[in-house]
Each structure stands twice: as structure tokens, then as C-alpha cells.
ROTOR-69452 format. One record per atom (N, C-alpha, C): residue in three letters; atom name; x, y, z. Coordinates in steps of 0.05 Angstrom, whole numbers. Atoms other than C-alpha are relative to their C-alpha. Example, Ala and Ser with C-alpha at 12.3 -4.5 7.8 and 13.67 -1.06 7.14 Angstrom:
<martis>
MARTI code site   east  north     up
MARTI  ALA    N     18    -24      0
MARTI  ALA   CA    246    -90    156
MARTI  ALA    C     18     24      0
MARTI  SER    N    -16    -24     -1
MARTI  SER   CA    273    -21    143
MARTI  SER    C    -15     22     14
</martis>
This chain:
<martis>
MARTI code site   east  north     up
MARTI  MET    N     17    -24      0
MARTI  MET   CA      0      0      0
MARTI  MET    C     17     25      0
MARTI  GLU    N    -17    -24     -2
MARTI  GLU   CA     56     49     17
MARTI  GLU    C     13      6    -28
MARTI  SER    N    -12     -5     26
MARTI  SER   CA     89     39    -51
MARTI  SER    C    -21     10    -20
MARTI  ALA    N     22     -8     18
MARTI  ALA   CA     22     47    -86
MARTI  ALA    C     -6     30      5
MARTI  ILE    N      6    -28     -7
MARTI  ILE   CA      8    113    -49
MARTI  ILE    C     23     18    -11
MARTI  ALA    N    -22    -16      9
MARTI  ALA   CA     78    139    -65
MARTI  ALA    C     -1      3    -31
MARTI  HIS    N      2     -1     29
MARTI  HIS   CA     68    121   -139
MARTI  HIS    C    -21     19     -9
MARTI  LEU    N     22    -18      8
MARTI  LEU   CA      2    157   -144
MARTI  LEU    C      6     29      5
MARTI  ARG    N     -7    -27     -6
MARTI  ARG   CA     28    219   -110
MARTI  ARG    C     21     11    -20
MARTI  ALA    N    -21     -8     18
MARTI  ALA   CA     88    221   -156
MARTI  ALA    C    -11      4    -29
MARTI  ARG    N     10     -1     28
MARTI  ARG   CA     49    209   -221
MARTI  ARG    C    -22     20     -4
MARTI  ASP    N     24    -17      4
MARTI  ASP   CA    -12    253   -208
MARTI  ASP    C     -1     20     23
MARTI  PRO    N      0    -20    -21
MARTI  PRO   CA     -3    317   -167
MARTI  PRO    C    -28      7     10
MARTI  VAL    N     28     -6     -9
MARTI  VAL   CA    -79    329   -166
MARTI  VAL    C    -10    -21     19
MARTI  LEU    N      8     22    -17
MARTI  LEU   CA    -93    261   -137
MARTI  LEU    C     17      0     26
MARTI  GLY    N    -17     -1    -23
MARTI  GLY   CA    -33    269    -91
MARTI  GLY    C     -9     20     20
MARTI  ALA    N     10    -20    -18
MARTI  ALA   CA    -61    333    -62
MARTI  ALA    C    -26     -9     13
MARTI  LEU    N     25     11    -12
MARTI  LEU   CA   -128    299    -52
MARTI  LEU    C      6    -20     22
MARTI  MET    N     -7     20    -20
MARTI  MET   CA    -96    242    -15
MARTI  MET    C     11     12     25
MARTI  GLU    N    -10    -14    -23
MARTI  GLU   CA    -61    291     31
MARTI  GLU    C    -23     10     17
MARTI  ARG    N     23    -11    -15
MARTI  ARG   CA   -129    320     50
MARTI  ARG    C    -17    -21     14
MARTI  LEU    N     16     22    -10
MARTI  LEU   CA   -162    253     62
MARTI  LEU    C     16    -18     18
MARTI  SER    N    -14     19    -18
MARTI  SER   CA   -146    203    116
MARTI  SER    C     10    -24    -15
MARTI  PRO    N    -11     24     14
MARTI  PRO   CA   -105    141     97
MARTI  PRO    C    -22    -20     -5
MARTI  TYR    N     20     20      8
MARTI  TYR   CA   -145     88     61
MARTI  TYR    C      8    -28      9
MARTI  GLU    N     -4     28     -7
MARTI  GLU   CA   -151     19     91
MARTI  GLU    C    -16    -17    -20
MARTI  TRP    N     14     15     21
MARTI  TRP   CA   -167    -27     33
MARTI  TRP    C     -3    -29     10
MARTI  ARG    N      6     26    -11
MARTI  ARG   CA   -200    -88     62
MARTI  ARG    C    -16    -17    -20
MARTI  ALA    N     16     18     17
MARTI  ALA   CA   -226   -148     24
MARTI  ALA    C    -11    -23     18
MARTI  THR    N     12     22    -15
MARTI  THR   CA   -273   -201     51
MARTI  THR    C      8    -26    -13
MARTI  ARG    N     -6     26     11
MARTI  ARG   CA   -258   -274     43
MARTI  ARG    C    -25    -14    -11
MARTI  ASN    N     25     12      9
MARTI  ASN   CA   -331   -288     29
MARTI  ASN    C     -8     13    -27
MARTI  LEU    N      4    -12     27
MARTI  LEU   CA   -334   -276    -46
MARTI  LEU    C    -30      0     -7
MARTI  PHE    N     29      0      6
MARTI  PHE   CA   -408   -295    -49
MARTI  PHE    C    -13     25     12
MARTI  GLU    N     11    -24    -13
MARTI  GLU   CA   -424   -239      0
MARTI  GLU    C      7     25    -17
MARTI  VAL    N     -7    -23     17
MARTI  VAL   CA   -386   -189    -44
MARTI  VAL    C    -18      2    -24
MARTI  MET    N     17     -1     24
MARTI  MET   CA   -426   -209   -105
MARTI  MET    C    -29      6      7
MARTI  LEU    N     27     -5     -9
MARTI  LEU   CA   -491   -209    -66
MARTI  LEU    C     -4     29      6
MARTI  ARG    N      1    -29     -6
MARTI  ARG   CA   -478   -139    -40
MARTI  ARG    C      1     17    -26
MARTI  THR    N     -3    -14     25
MARTI  THR   CA   -459   -117   -110
MARTI  THR    C    -26      1    -15
MARTI  ILE    N     25      2     14
MARTI  ILE   CA   -523   -141   -141
MARTI  ILE    C    -21     18     14
MARTI  VAL    N     19    -17    -15
MARTI  VAL   CA   -564   -107    -86
MARTI  VAL    C      6     30     -6
MARTI  SER    N     -8    -28      3
MARTI  SER   CA   -525    -42    -98
MARTI  SER    C     -4     12    -27
MARTI  GLN    N      3    -10     27
MARTI  GLN   CA   -538    -37   -172
MARTI  GLN    C    -20     22     -2
MARTI  GLN    N     18    -23      6
MARTI  GLN   CA   -567     31   -190
MARTI  GLN    C    -14     11     25
MARTI  LEU    N     11    -11    -25
MARTI  LEU   CA   -580     49   -117
MARTI  LEU    C     21     17     15
MARTI  SER    N    -18    -15    -17
MARTI  SER   CA   -551     98    -68
MARTI  SER    C     11    -19     21
MARTI  THR    N    -12     17    -20
MARTI  THR   CA   -505     69    -15
MARTI  THR    C    -19     -4     24
MARTI  LYS    N     18      2    -23
MARTI  LYS   CA   -556     84     40
MARTI  LYS    C    -23    -19     -6
MARTI  ALA    N     22     18      7
MARTI  ALA   CA   -613     49      3
MARTI  ALA    C     10    -29     -2
MARTI  ALA    N    -11     27      3
MARTI  ALA   CA   -569    -11    -14
MARTI  ALA    C      6    -12     27
MARTI  ASP    N     -7     10    -27
MARTI  ASP   CA   -545    -18     58
MARTI  ASP    C    -25     -8     15
MARTI  SER    N     25      6    -13
MARTI  SER   CA   -617    -17     83
MARTI  SER    C    -12    -26    -10
MARTI  ILE    N     11     25     12
MARTI  ILE   CA   -640    -71     34
MARTI  ILE    C     18    -24      8
MARTI  TYR    N    -18     23     -7
MARTI  TYR   CA   -578   -114     48
MARTI  TYR    C     -4     -8     29
MARTI  ALA    N      4      7    -28
MARTI  ALA   CA   -590   -110    123
MARTI  ALA    C    -25    -17      3
MARTI  ARG    N     24     16     -1
MARTI  ARG   CA   -661   -137    113
MARTI  ARG    C      5    -28    -12
MARTI  LEU    N     -6     26     13
MARTI  LEU   CA   -634   -191     66
MARTI  LEU    C     17    -17     19
MARTI  ALA    N    -17     15    -19
MARTI  ALA   CA   -581   -211    117
MARTI  ALA    C    -17    -12     23
MARTI  ALA    N     17      9    -21
MARTI  ALA   CA   -635   -216    171
MARTI  ALA    C    -17    -24    -10
MARTI  ALA    N     16     22     11
MARTI  ALA   CA   -677   -260    125
MARTI  ALA    C     16    -25     -3
MARTI  MET    N    -17     24      3
MARTI  MET   CA   -618   -307    113
MARTI  MET    C      6    -12     27
MARTI  GLY    N     -5     11    -26
MARTI  GLY   CA   -609   -315    188
MARTI  GLY    C     29      5      8
MARTI  ALA    N    -27     -4    -11
MARTI  ALA   CA   -546   -314    232
MARTI  ALA    C     21    -16    -16
MARTI  GLY    N    -22     14     14
MARTI  GLY   CA   -479   -333    203
MARTI  GLY    C      7     13    -26
MARTI  ARG    N    -10    -12     25
MARTI  ARG   CA   -441   -317    140
MARTI  ARG    C    -19     -7    -23
MARTI  PRO    N     18      5     23
MARTI  PRO   CA   -481   -310     76
MARTI  PRO    C     11    -23    -17
MARTI  VAL    N     -7     22     17
MARTI  VAL   CA   -480   -374     35
MARTI  VAL    C    -22     -4    -21
MARTI  PRO    N     20      2     22
MARTI  PRO   CA   -515   -390    -31
MARTI  PRO    C    -25    -16      8
MARTI  GLY    N     23     16     -7
MARTI  GLY   CA   -560   -443      0
MARTI  GLY    C    -22     15     15
MARTI  ARG    N     20    -15    -15
MARTI  ARG   CA   -593   -393     46
MARTI  ARG    C    -16     18    -18
MARTI  ILE    N     15    -16     19
MARTI  ILE   CA   -612   -349    -12
MARTI  ILE    C    -19    -17    -16
MARTI  LEU    N     16     18     16
MARTI  LEU   CA   -638   -407    -53
MARTI  LEU    C    -23    -11     16
MARTI  ALA    N     22     11    -16
MARTI  ALA   CA   -680   -431      6
MARTI  ALA    C    -22     20      5
MARTI  LEU    N     20    -20     -4
MARTI  LEU   CA   -717   -365     10
MARTI  LEU    C    -19      2    -24
MARTI  PRO    N     19     -4     22
MARTI  PRO   CA   -781   -358    -32
MARTI  PRO    C      3     28    -12
MARTI  ASP    N     -2    -26     13
MARTI  ASP   CA   -783   -301    -82
MARTI  ASP    C    -14     22     16
MARTI  GLU    N     15    -20    -15
MARTI  GLU   CA   -835   -266    -39
MARTI  GLU    C     16     11     24
MARTI  ALA    N    -16     -9    -23
MARTI  ALA   CA   -787   -263     20
MARTI  ALA    C     22     19     -9
MARTI  LEU    N    -20    -17     11
MARTI  LEU   CA   -733   -233    -23
MARTI  LEU    C    -12     27     -9
MARTI  ARG    N     13    -25      8
MARTI  ARG   CA   -781   -182    -52
MARTI  ARG    C     -7     17     24
MARTI  SER    N      7    -15    -24
MARTI  SER   CA   -803   -163     18
MARTI  SER    C     24     14     13
MARTI  CYS    N    -25    -13     -9
MARTI  CYS   CA   -730   -144     33
MARTI  CYS    C      5     26    -15
MARTI  GLY    N     -3    -24     16
MARTI  GLY   CA   -736    -90    -20
MARTI  GLY    C     12     -5    -27
MARTI  LEU    N    -11      6     27
MARTI  LEU   CA   -708   -127    -81
MARTI  LEU    C    -22      2    -21
MARTI  SER    N     18      0     22
MARTI  SER   CA   -741   -115   -147
MARTI  SER    C     -4    -29    -11
MARTI  ARG    N      4     26     11
MARTI  ARG   CA   -768   -173   -187
MARTI  ARG    C     25    -10    -15
MARTI  SER    N    -23      8     15
MARTI  SER   CA   -707   -173   -232
MARTI  SER    C     24     -6     18
MARTI  LYS    N    -22      5    -19
MARTI  LYS   CA   -657   -168   -174
MARTI  LYS    C     -5    -26     16
MARTI  THR    N      6     26    -13
MARTI  THR   CA   -693   -226   -140
MARTI  THR    C     11    -23    -17
MARTI  ALA    N    -10     21     19
MARTI  ALA   CA   -677   -268   -202
MARTI  ALA    C     30      1     -1
MARTI  TYR    N    -29     -3      2
MARTI  TYR   CA   -606   -241   -205
MARTI  TYR    C     14    -12     24
MARTI  VAL    N    -13     11    -24
MARTI  VAL   CA   -588   -259   -133
MARTI  VAL    C     -2    -30      0
MARTI  LYS    N      2     30      1
MARTI  LYS   CA   -614   -329   -144
MARTI  LYS    C     18    -11    -22
MARTI  ASN    N    -19      9     21
MARTI  ASN   CA   -574   -335   -209
MARTI  ASN    C     28     -1     12
MARTI  VAL    N    -27     -1    -12
MARTI  VAL   CA   -511   -314   -171
MARTI  VAL    C      3    -23     20
MARTI  ALA    N     -1     21    -20
MARTI  ALA   CA   -527   -362   -114
MARTI  ALA    C      4    -28    -13
MARTI  ARG    N     -2     26     13
MARTI  ARG   CA   -535   -421   -162
MARTI  ARG    C     29     -4    -11
MARTI  HIS    N    -27      2     10
MARTI  HIS   CA   -468   -406   -195
MARTI  HIS    C     21     -5     22
MARTI  PHE    N    -20      4    -21
MARTI  PHE   CA   -430   -400   -130
MARTI  PHE    C     -4    -26     15
MARTI  GLU    N      5     26    -13
MARTI  GLU   CA   -464   -461   -100
MARTI  GLU    C     11    -23    -16
MARTI  SER    N     -9     22     17
MARTI  SER   CA   -443   -504   -159
MARTI  SER    C     30      0     -2
MARTI  ASP    N    -30     -1      0
MARTI  ASP   CA   -369   -486   -146
MARTI  ASP    C     11      9    -27
MARTI  ARG    N    -11    -12     24
MARTI  ARG   CA   -364   -452   -213
MARTI  ARG    C     15     26      6
MARTI  HIS    N    -13    -26     -7
MARTI  HIS   CA   -341   -389   -176
MARTI  HIS    C     10     -2     29
MARTI  THR    N    -13      2    -26
MARTI  THR   CA   -293   -400   -118
MARTI  THR    C     26     15      0
MARTI  PRO    N    -26    -14     -1
MARTI  PRO   CA   -230   -365    -93
MARTI  PRO    C     21    -14    -17
MARTI  ARG    N    -20     15     15
MARTI  ARG   CA   -189   -421   -124
MARTI  ARG    C     -5      3    -30
MARTI  SER    N      5     -2     29
MARTI  SER   CA   -224   -415   -191
MARTI  SER    C      8     27    -11
MARTI  PHE    N     -8    -26      9
MARTI  PHE   CA   -208   -341   -195
MARTI  PHE    C     30      5      1
MARTI  ALA    N    -28     -5     -6
MARTI  ALA   CA   -136   -346   -172
MARTI  ALA    C     17      1    -26
MARTI  GLY    N    -16      1     24
MARTI  GLY   CA   -108   -364   -240
MARTI  GLY    C    -10     17    -24
MARTI  LEU    N     11    -15     22
MARTI  LEU   CA   -150   -316   -281
MARTI  LEU    C      9     30      1
MARTI  ASP    N     -6    -29      0
MARTI  ASP   CA   -130   -246   -303
MARTI  ASP    C    -27     15      1
MARTI  ASP    N     24    -16     -4
MARTI  ASP   CA   -179   -189   -296
MARTI  ASP    C    -21     -4    -22
MARTI  SER    N     18      3     22
MARTI  SER   CA   -209   -197   -365
MARTI  SER    C    -15    -27      1
MARTI  ALA    N     12     27     -2
MARTI  ALA   CA   -221   -271   -354
MARTI  ALA    C    -21     -1     23
MARTI  VAL    N     19     -1    -22
MARTI  VAL   CA   -255   -257   -287
MARTI  VAL    C    -26     14     -9
MARTI  ILE    N     24    -15     10
MARTI  ILE   CA   -301   -206   -320
MARTI  ILE    C    -16    -18    -19
MARTI  GLU    N     14     17     19
MARTI  GLU   CA   -318   -255   -376
MARTI  GLU    C    -15    -22     15
MARTI  SER    N     13     21    -16
MARTI  SER   CA   -333   -310   -325
MARTI  SER    C    -24     10     15
MARTI  LEU    N     22    -10    -16
MARTI  LEU   CA   -377   -267   -281
MARTI  LEU    C    -23     10    -17
MARTI  THR    N     21    -11     17
MARTI  THR   CA   -415   -233   -337
MARTI  THR    C    -16    -21    -15
MARTI  SER    N     16     22     11
MARTI  SER   CA   -438   -301   -361
MARTI  SER    C    -25     -5     17
MARTI  ILE    N     23      2    -17
MARTI  ILE   CA   -486   -298   -302
MARTI  ILE    C    -20     22     -7
MARTI  LYS    N     20    -20      6
MARTI  LYS   CA   -551   -263   -320
MARTI  LYS    C     -4     18     24
MARTI  GLY    N      3    -19    -21
MARTI  GLY   CA   -555   -200   -279
MARTI  GLY    C     27     12      9
MARTI  VAL    N    -26    -10     -7
MARTI  VAL   CA   -480   -190   -272
MARTI  VAL    C     12     14    -25
MARTI  GLY    N    -12    -15     22
MARTI  GLY   CA   -453   -135   -318
MARTI  GLY    C     28      8      6
MARTI  GLU    N    -28     -8     -3
MARTI  GLU   CA   -386   -103   -326
MARTI  GLU    C      5     16     26
MARTI  TRP    N     -2    -15    -25
MARTI  TRP   CA   -398    -54   -268
MARTI  TRP    C      2    -19     24
MARTI  SER    N      0     19    -23
MARTI  SER   CA   -414   -112   -220
MARTI  SER    C     27    -16      0
MARTI  ALA    N    -25     15      2
MARTI  ALA   CA   -353   -150   -245
MARTI  ALA    C     24     17     10
MARTI  HIS    N    -21    -18    -10
MARTI  HIS   CA   -309    -89   -232
MARTI  HIS    C     -1      2     30
MARTI  MET    N      2     -1    -29
MARTI  MET   CA   -336    -83   -161
MARTI  MET    C     11    -25     13
MARTI  PHE    N     -9     25    -10
MARTI  PHE   CA   -321   -156   -150
MARTI  PHE    C     31     -1     -1
MARTI  LEU    N    -30      0      3
MARTI  LEU   CA   -249   -148   -175
MARTI  LEU    C     12     18     22
MARTI  ILE    N    -11    -18    -19
MARTI  ILE   CA   -238    -89   -128
MARTI  ILE    C     -4    -10     29
MARTI  PHE    N      7      6    -28
MARTI  PHE   CA   -274   -111    -65
MARTI  PHE    C      2    -29      8
MARTI  GLY    N     -2     28     -6
MARTI  GLY   CA   -272   -186    -71
MARTI  GLY    C     28    -11     -4
MARTI  LEU    N    -27     10      6
MARTI  LEU   CA   -206   -202   -104
MARTI  LEU    C     22     20      5
MARTI  ARG    N    -20    -22     -5
MARTI  ARG   CA   -171   -136    -88
MARTI  ARG    C     21      2    -22
MARTI  ARG    N    -18     -3     23
MARTI  ARG   CA   -142   -131   -157
MARTI  ARG    C      9     29     -1
MARTI  PRO    N    -11    -27     -3
MARTI  PRO   CA    -97    -69   -160
MARTI  PRO    C     -5     20    -22
MARTI  ASP    N      0    -19     23
MARTI  ASP   CA   -109    -40   -229
MARTI  ASP    C    -27     -1    -15
MARTI  VAL    N     26      0     12
MARTI  VAL   CA   -184    -36   -241
MARTI  VAL    C    -10     29     -1
MARTI  PHE    N     11    -27      3
MARTI  PHE   CA   -217     27   -268
MARTI  PHE    C    -29     -2    -10
MARTI  PRO    N     28      5      7
MARTI  PRO   CA   -293     21   -266
MARTI  PRO    C    -13     25    -12
MARTI  ILE    N     10    -24     12
MARTI  ILE   CA   -310     77   -314
MARTI  ILE    C    -30      2     -2
MARTI  GLY    N     30      1      0
MARTI  GLY   CA   -383     55   -314
MARTI  GLY    C    -13     10     25
MARTI  ASP    N     11     -8    -25
MARTI  ASP   CA   -391     79   -243
MARTI  ASP    C     -4     31      0
MARTI  LEU    N      7    -28      1
MARTI  LEU   CA   -427    146   -239
MARTI  LEU    C     14     16     22
MARTI  GLY    N    -14    -14    -22
MARTI  GLY   CA   -397    164   -171
MARTI  GLY    C     29      6     -7
MARTI  LEU    N    -28     -4      9
MARTI  LEU   CA   -327    155   -199
MARTI  LEU    C      2     23    -20
MARTI  ARG    N     -1    -20     21
MARTI  ARG   CA   -341    197   -260
MARTI  ARG    C     -5     28     12
MARTI  ASN    N      6    -26    -12
MARTI  ASN   CA   -373    253   -219
MARTI  ASN    C     23     10     17
MARTI  ALA    N    -22     -8    -17
MARTI  ALA   CA   -316    253   -170
MARTI  ALA    C     24     10    -16
MARTI  MET    N    -22     -9     17
MARTI  MET   CA   -264    259   -226
MARTI  MET    C     -6     27    -12
MARTI  LEU    N      8    -26     11
MARTI  LEU   CA   -303    316   -258
MARTI  LEU    C      5     22     20
MARTI  ARG    N     -3    -20    -21
MARTI  ARG   CA   -302    354   -192
MARTI  ARG    C     30      4      8
MARTI  VAL    N    -28     -2     -9
MARTI  VAL   CA   -230    338   -171
MARTI  VAL    C     17     13    -21
MARTI  TYR    N    -17    -11     22
MARTI  TYR   CA   -200    355   -239
MARTI  TYR    C    -12     24    -13
MARTI  GLY    N     12    -25     11
MARTI  GLY   CA   -246    414   -253
MARTI  GLY    C     -8     -3    -29
MARTI  LEU    N      8      5     27
MARTI  LEU   CA   -274    383   -316
MARTI  LEU    C    -30      7     -5
MARTI  ARG    N     28     -6      7
MARTI  ARG   CA   -338    400   -353
MARTI  ARG    C    -18    -25      2
MARTI  ALA    N     19     22     -4
MARTI  ALA   CA   -400    358   -343
MARTI  ALA    C     -2    -18    -25
MARTI  ASN    N      2     16     25
MARTI  ASN   CA   -398    335   -416
MARTI  ASN    C     26    -13     -8
MARTI  THR    N    -26     13      6
MARTI  THR   CA   -327    308   -411
MARTI  THR    C     -5    -30     -6
MARTI  LYS    N      4     27      9
MARTI  LYS   CA   -323    242   -448
MARTI  LYS    C     18    -20     15
MARTI  PRO    N    -16     20    -14
MARTI  PRO   CA   -297    176   -417
MARTI  PRO    C     29     -2     -9
MARTI  PRO    N    -29      2      8
MARTI  PRO   CA   -233    175   -460
MARTI  PRO    C     18     19     15
MARTI  ARG    N    -15    -20    -16
MARTI  ARG   CA   -210    238   -423
MARTI  ARG    C      6    -11     28
MARTI  LEU    N     -3     11    -27
MARTI  LEU   CA   -221    204   -356
MARTI  LEU    C     19    -24     -1
MARTI  HIS    N    -19     22      3
MARTI  HIS   CA   -184    142   -381
MARTI  HIS    C     28     10     -1
MARTI  ARG    N    -28    -11      2
MARTI  ARG   CA   -124    185   -399
MARTI  ARG    C     10     10     27
MARTI  ILE    N     -8     -8    -26
MARTI  ILE   CA   -123    215   -330
MARTI  ILE    C      8    -24     17
MARTI  ALA    N     -5     24    -17
MARTI  ALA   CA   -127    147   -297
MARTI  ALA    C     23    -17    -10
MARTI  ASP    N    -24     15     10
MARTI  ASP   CA    -72    119   -342
MARTI  ASP    C     25      7     17
MARTI  ALA    N    -22     -8    -17
MARTI  ALA   CA    -24    158   -297
MARTI  ALA    C      1    -16     26
MARTI  TRP    N      1     15    -25
MARTI  TRP   CA    -47    116   -238
MARTI  TRP    C     10    -29     -3
MARTI  ARG    N     -8     27      4
MARTI  ARG   CA    -27     50   -270
MARTI  ARG    C     26     -6     14
MARTI  PRO    N     18     23     -2
MARTI  PRO   CA    -15     -2   -242
MARTI  PRO    C    -17     -1     25
MARTI  TYR    N     15     -2    -25
MARTI  TYR   CA    -55     23   -182
MARTI  TYR    C    -26     16     -4
MARTI  ARG    N     25    -15      6
MARTI  ARG   CA   -119     49   -214
MARTI  ARG    C    -22     -6     20
MARTI  SER    N     20      7    -20
MARTI  SER   CA   -161     12   -162
MARTI  SER    C      2     19     24
MARTI  LEU    N     -4    -18    -23
MARTI  LEU   CA   -131     54   -106
MARTI  LEU    C     -7     29     -7
MARTI  GLY    N      8    -27      9
MARTI  GLY   CA   -139    118   -146
MARTI  GLY    C    -30      2      0
MARTI  THR    N     29      0      0
MARTI  THR   CA   -212     99   -155
MARTI  THR    C    -11      1     28
MARTI  LEU    N      9      0    -27
MARTI  LEU   CA   -221     86    -81
MARTI  LEU    C      2     28     12
MARTI  TYR    N     -3    -28    -10
MARTI  TYR   CA   -195    156    -65
MARTI  TYR    C    -20     18    -13
MARTI  MET    N     20    -16     13
MARTI  MET   CA   -241    186   -117
MARTI  MET    C    -27     -4     13
MARTI  TRP    N     25      6    -14
MARTI  TRP   CA   -300    152    -84
MARTI  TRP    C     -1     13     27
MARTI  ARG    N     -2    -12    -26
MARTI  ARG   CA   -277    176    -16
MARTI  ARG    C     -4     30     -2
MARTI  SER    N      3    -28      3
MARTI  SER   CA   -272    247    -41
MARTI  SER    C    -30      8     -6
MARTI  TYR    N     28     -5      7
MARTI  TYR   CA   -343    243    -70
MARTI  TYR    C    -17     -2     25
MARTI  ASP    N     16      4    -25
MARTI  ASP   CA   -371    217     -4
MARTI  ASP    C      5     23     19
MARTI  ALA    N     -7    -21    -19
MARTI  ALA   CA   -333    270     36
MARTI  ALA    C    -12     27     -7
MARTI  GLU    N      9    -26      9
MARTI  GLU   CA   -356    328     -6
MARTI  GLU    C    -30      1     -6
</martis>
């Protein structure tokens, strides 16, 4: 982490100044990859507050203990809907549960895959798009060089931090983030933190 922070500060003075203003980032990853994907599906197109509320109800419905696919599959659709999941997300969380239960998606199965292969594997599940796969790479596998350009919070944070116009196109943001390589994930985490802080 120290070398990554030093690299970002040296390569991007704007990001470096932002990092000085914000508290140090503790990048934690959970060992429960199913929980990461479950939270990601719940979070799709929702504010953090709304997603946390729905996930709390979902966790209560699953019962005590760590989230496992079987607990989701054992719940009727009506119970999932009562947690606040839409009809489509109810189907998506069950799709994810089936894939993880069948051992098609385990820590060992991801270990030998590069980021592109992980994305391809995950997006084969109906309901998992590129954004969800990027969140999984960052928060589940803690891959260091992920740039989830599809995330609205990231884009808005970059527009504000770099003083860019609202109609700035993604290629411009990609060029900025190229300076963060090979630690674009950490740069992204600081952008999100700045967005939340401001």
C-alpha cells in the first residue's frame, strides 16, 4: 500500500493533493466472495444508503452466520421481494447463488484468471454486468489495477476533482487514470472517498 500511495502521489499531483487532505485508506477485502457479489447485485443503481438498508433486511432474512448460496436459494421469491429487491434483482441474486453453490465461482477458480477472464466468467451470469464484475475485482479479489469507468460516482468525483466540464467524455477520464497504473483501483477508491466527503 505504501508503494502504491507513493506512486500515485508522484504520477498525479492532483490526486496526490487529494490524498493529503483525506485520511489514509484501509483497503480491506472479505474472504466471502459470495457476499461481495450479493452486496454488489443489491447495490446496482442504488444509493449506498438504500443498498445498505436492503442488504440489512436480506441478511436478517438469511439468518445468523455468514451468507452462503443455500440460504438465498432456500428463500421464496416473496421473502426476497419483501426485503426490497425488485423482481429482476430477486432473479439475479438467485442466479448468482446457483453459480456460487455449484463451485463454478470459488476463490481457487479465480486465482489463475486475469482481470479480463474474471469479467468474462462473471458476466456469463444473467444480472452481472461489467460494473458488477469491476466491483467484485476491487472488493472481492482486491485486484490493484481496475478502473470502473461505468460507475457514476467515480465519474462525478473525477469531474469535480479535476475541474472538468459535465460533458467530458470517458476517454479523457481514461487518460487521467492511465497515470495511476498499475494502481488504478486505489486511485478509484480515493475518488469515491472524495465524493462521499464532499
